[in-house]
C-alpha positions in Angstrom: 0.0 0.0 0.0 1.2 3.5 -0.8 0.0 5.8 1.9 -1.9 8.8 0.8 -1.7 10.3 4.2 0.1 9.3 7.5 -1.2 10.5 10.9 1.5 10.7 13.6 0.7 10.8 17.3 2.8 10.3 20.4 1.6 9.1 23.7 3.5 9.4 26.9 2.9 7.7 30.2 0.3 5.3 28.9 -3.2 5.6 30.1 -2.2 8.3 32.6 -0.4 10.6 30.2 -1.0 12.7 27.2 -1.5 12.1 23.5 -0.4 14.7 20.9 -0.4 14.7 17.1 2.6 15.9 15.2 0.6 18.9 13.9 -0.6 19.8 17.4 -4.3 19.7 16.4 -5.0 16.9 18.9 -3.6 17.3 22.4 -5.4 15.3 25.1 -4.8 14.3 28.6 -5.3 10.6 29.1 -6.6 8.6 32.1 -8.0 5.2 32.6 -11.8 5.0 33.0 -13.1 4.5 36.5 -14.2 1.0 35.5 -10.5 0.1 34.9 -9.3 1.7 38.2 -8.5 5.2 36.8 -9.8 8.5 37.9 -11.7 9.0 34.6 -10.8 12.6 34.3 -9.2 12.3 30.8 -9.9 10.7 27.5 -9.0 7.1 27.1 -7.7 5.1 24.1 -11.1 3.3 23.7 -12.8 6.7 23.3 -10.3 7.8 20.7 -10.7 4.5 18.8 -14.5 4.8 19.0 -14.4 8.4 17.6 -12.0 7.5 14.8 -14.0 4.3 13.8 -17.3 6.1 13.9 -16.0 8.9 11.7 -14.3 6.6 9.3 -17.3 4.3 8.9 -19.5 7.3 8.3 -17.2 8.4 5.5 -17.2 4.8 4.0 -21.0 4.8 4.1 -21.1 8.1 2.3 -18.7 6.7 -0.4 -20.8 3.6 -1.1 -24.0 5.7 -0.9 -22.7 8.1 -3.5 -21.7 5.2 -5.7 -25.2 3.7 -5.4 -26.8 7.2 -5.9 -28.4 7.0 -2.4 -28.3 10.0 -0.1 -27.0 8.9 3.3 -25.6 12.3 4.3 -27.9 12.4 7.3 -26.7 9.1 8.6 -25.1 8.9 12.1 -22.6 6.3 13.3 -22.0 5.5 16.9 -19.1 3.2 17.8 -19.2 1.4 21.1 -15.7 0.0 22.0 -15.6 -2.4 24.8 -12.4 -3.6 26.6 -12.2 -6.7 28.7 -9.9 -9.4 30.0 -8.9 -12.1 27.6 -6.5 -14.7 29.0 -3.6 -12.8 30.5 -4.2 -9.7 28.5 -7.1 -7.6 27.2 -9.2 -7.6 24.1 -11.6 -5.2 22.4 -15.1 -5.7 20.9 -17.0 -3.1 18.8 -20.6 -2.4 18.1 -21.3 0.0 15.3 -24.8 1.5 15.5 -25.8 3.1 12.2 -28.8 5.4 12.2 -29.9 5.7 8.6 -31.9 8.6 7.1 -35.7 8.5 7.3 -37.2 7.0 4.2 -34.3 4.7 3.3 -35.7 1.2 3.0 -34.2 -1.5 5.3 -32.8 -3.7 2.5 -31.0 -0.9 0.8 -29.7 0.4 4.1 -28.5 -3.0 5.2 -26.7 -3.4 1.8 -25.0 0.0 2.1 -23.9 -0.7 5.7 -22.4 -4.0 4.7 -20.6 -2.5 1.7 -19.2 0.3 4.0 -17.9 -2.4 6.3 -16.0 -3.9 3.4 -14.3 -0.6 2.4 -13.8 1.2 5.8 -10.1 1.0 6.7 -11.0 0.5 10.4 -13.2 -2.4 9.5 -10.5 -3.9 7.3 -7.9 -3.5 10.1 -10.1 -5.1 12.7 -11.6 -7.9 10.6 -10.6 -11.3 12.0 -9.0 -9.6 15.0 -11.9 -8.3 17.1 -15.6 -8.9 16.9 -17.5 -6.1 15.2 -21.3 -6.1 15.3 -23.3 -4.0 12.9 -26.6 -2.6 14.2 -28.9 -0.6 11.9 -31.3 1.7 13.8 
């Protein structure tokens, strides 16, 4: 693959530190969520992953919608990223909740969501590695 763009971010001190992009546009304090023993005052990696996945999937849905000549510009994607113990380590699971525009029939909507799942870079990166559930609302 020839990269068209490369994002660069540096995190220091793990879940209790800071994450900054090379251009300075993202600069966030990090902390573990209360559920994982942290103070929950900062952003955590799962939230950042959820935001990125939701935005990317929304763009992929727009791409396949335009190709099919279906307006999905009012769609909303919510990514739920769960983290839990797996063996000695941890694992992730994702649920993508896609709210499609009013008036879009269920069969067409399902087809577009499934197509978006095939072209979204986050979906391609996670496929076979973590479970991703697609929910159309």
